[in-house]
Backbone bond lengths (Angstrom), bond angles and torsions (degrees), N, CA, C in turn:
res aa  C-N    CA-C-N  psi(-1)  N-CA   C-N-CA  omega(-1)  CA-C   N-CA-C  phi
1 X - - - 1.451 - - 1.534 109.19 -
2 X 1.339 114.62 133.63 1.457 119.37 -178.61 1.516 110.71 -79.07
3 X 1.304 114.14 150.50 1.452 120.09 173.88 1.520 108.75 -77.81
4 X 1.323 117.74 147.10 1.472 120.24 179.88 1.529 112.28 -59.48
5 X 1.317 117.13 -33.52 1.454 120.12 -179.90 1.534 111.06 -65.25
6 X 1.324 115.96 -39.81 1.464 120.27 -179.85 1.523 109.81 -67.71
7 X 1.326 117.13 -41.90 1.462 120.97 179.22 1.528 109.94 -62.48
8 X 1.317 117.03 -42.04 1.469 121.06 178.08 1.517 110.51 -64.10
9 X 1.304 116.57 -41.90 1.460 121.34 179.26 1.530 110.84 -64.07
10 X 1.312 116.89 -43.17 1.467 121.29 177.86 1.527 110.21 -60.82
11 X 1.309 116.74 -43.15 1.463 121.83 179.04 1.536 111.07 -61.89
12 X 1.322 115.34 -43.39 1.464 119.68 179.14 1.523 111.38 -65.05
13 X 1.313 116.99 -41.68 1.462 121.04 178.95 1.530 109.62 -63.83
14 X 1.320 117.44 -41.97 1.465 120.93 178.07 1.526 110.94 -61.08
15 X 1.323 116.90 -42.67 1.467 120.30 178.05 1.519 111.06 -64.37
16 X 1.323 116.81 -40.06 1.467 120.21 177.80 1.524 111.70 -63.71
17 X 1.311 116.55 -38.47 1.471 120.72 177.91 1.531 109.70 -64.31
18 X 1.327 117.64 -42.85 1.467 121.38 177.82 1.527 110.88 -61.96
19 X 1.324 115.77 -43.97 1.474 120.20 179.10 1.522 110.02 -63.05
20 X 1.306 116.93 -43.13 1.470 122.15 179.65 1.528 109.99 -61.36
21 X 1.326 117.33 -44.10 1.461 121.11 178.83 1.527 110.88 -61.66
22 X 1.337 116.92 -44.40 1.463 120.76 179.01 1.520 111.15 -63.17
23 X 1.328 116.65 -42.04 1.459 120.70 179.86 1.526 111.83 -66.02
24 X 1.326 117.05 -37.69 1.463 120.06 177.46 1.524 110.53 -64.47
25 X 1.327 117.24 -42.06 1.457 121.28 177.80 1.531 110.29 -63.61
26 X 1.305 115.82 -46.15 1.465 120.63 179.28 1.531 110.48 -61.41
27 X 1.307 116.96 -40.51 1.464 121.38 179.29 1.526 110.76 -63.09
28 X 1.333 116.96 -43.68 1.466 120.24 178.15 1.526 110.55 -62.55
29 X 1.332 116.93 -40.34 1.463 120.35 179.00 1.527 110.84 -64.96
30 X 1.309 117.03 -42.54 1.457 120.92 179.69 1.527 111.24 -65.90
31 X 1.315 116.94 -38.16 1.463 120.20 177.73 1.521 110.70 -65.42
32 X 1.328 117.08 -39.50 1.466 120.78 177.51 1.524 109.97 -64.32
33 X 1.327 116.61 -42.41 1.468 120.70 177.03 1.517 110.96 -60.10
34 X 1.316 115.65 -43.74 1.464 119.96 -179.43 1.524 110.43 -62.10
35 X 1.343 116.46 -43.29 1.462 119.66 178.06 1.529 110.55 -59.80
36 X 1.333 116.62 -43.46 1.468 120.59 179.06 1.520 111.16 -62.46
37 X 1.328 117.43 -43.08 1.460 120.96 179.98 1.522 111.14 -64.78
38 X 1.332 116.38 -39.50 1.460 119.65 178.77 1.540 110.82 -64.48
39 X 1.339 115.68 -42.62 1.465 119.78 178.14 1.530 110.33 -63.17
40 X 1.323 116.07 -44.36 1.463 120.14 178.92 1.533 110.52 -62.18
41 X 1.315 116.33 -40.11 1.468 120.69 179.08 1.528 110.54 -61.75
42 X 1.331 116.41 -44.79 1.464 120.12 178.81 1.532 111.04 -61.76
43 X 1.327 116.20 -41.26 1.467 119.63 178.38 1.524 110.87 -63.52
44 X 1.321 116.64 -41.39 1.457 120.02 179.43 1.525 111.65 -66.58
45 X 1.316 116.71 -37.66 1.468 120.71 176.95 1.530 109.51 -62.92
46 X 1.335 116.95 -43.05 1.459 120.68 179.13 1.531 110.90 -63.27
47 X 1.341 116.51 -44.07 1.466 120.01 178.92 1.527 110.82 -63.45
48 X 1.308 116.12 -39.28 1.459 120.65 178.90 1.531 110.81 -63.86
49 X 1.315 116.92 -43.53 1.467 121.29 178.26 1.526 110.83 -62.47
50 X 1.332 115.88 -43.26 1.464 119.91 179.36 1.531 110.81 -62.71
51 X 1.328 116.30 -43.96 1.463 120.52 178.58 1.531 110.28 -62.62
52 X 1.318 117.34 -41.57 1.464 121.24 178.77 1.523 110.62 -62.08
53 X 1.324 116.72 -43.20 1.465 120.90 179.32 1.531 110.90 -62.59
54 X 1.324 116.08 -41.07 1.470 119.76 179.43 1.528 111.06 -64.92
55 X 1.330 116.16 -42.74 1.463 120.14 179.03 1.528 110.40 -63.91
56 X 1.321 116.87 -43.33 1.463 120.50 178.46 1.528 110.93 -61.94
57 X 1.331 117.04 -40.12 1.465 120.82 178.88 1.534 109.86 -64.88
58 X 1.334 117.24 -41.52 1.466 120.08 178.00 1.522 111.22 -62.98
59 X 1.308 116.91 -41.09 1.470 120.96 179.40 1.522 109.99 -62.67
60 X 1.328 116.66 -43.38 1.462 120.11 178.38 1.533 111.15 -61.82
61 X 1.348 116.24 -42.61 1.465 119.63 178.49 1.520 111.30 -62.98
62 X 1.334 115.89 -42.33 1.463 119.73 178.45 1.534 111.08 -62.85
63 X 1.309 116.26 -42.25 1.469 119.98 178.55 1.511 111.19 -63.21
64 X 1.335 116.17 -40.67 1.464 118.79 -179.89 1.528 110.71 -68.06
65 X 1.326 118.01 -35.71 1.463 121.01 175.62 1.529 110.67 -66.03
66 X 1.314 114.65 -37.67 1.465 120.71 179.02 1.535 110.89 -62.47
67 X 1.313 115.20 -41.71 1.480 120.17 -179.17 1.526 111.84 -72.45
68 X 1.352 115.77 -32.26 1.471 120.50 -179.12 1.518 112.11 -71.04
69 X 1.344 117.37 -27.63 1.469 117.97 -177.17 1.492 114.15 -90.44
């Protein structure tokens, strides 16, 4: 027959294991989210740079047209 203290301890350890498993899953999900956000951020930075380059090129063309007329 088990002692009540041992049964309580076993129950607590089981709960801690469940909590640990949930936290590990949550951590993996958060890390995946972070990776996705970082990738999205890089894509947005690239799009922003491309848009800036296009705007700068248009400004240069407009200036050159201005000087030609």
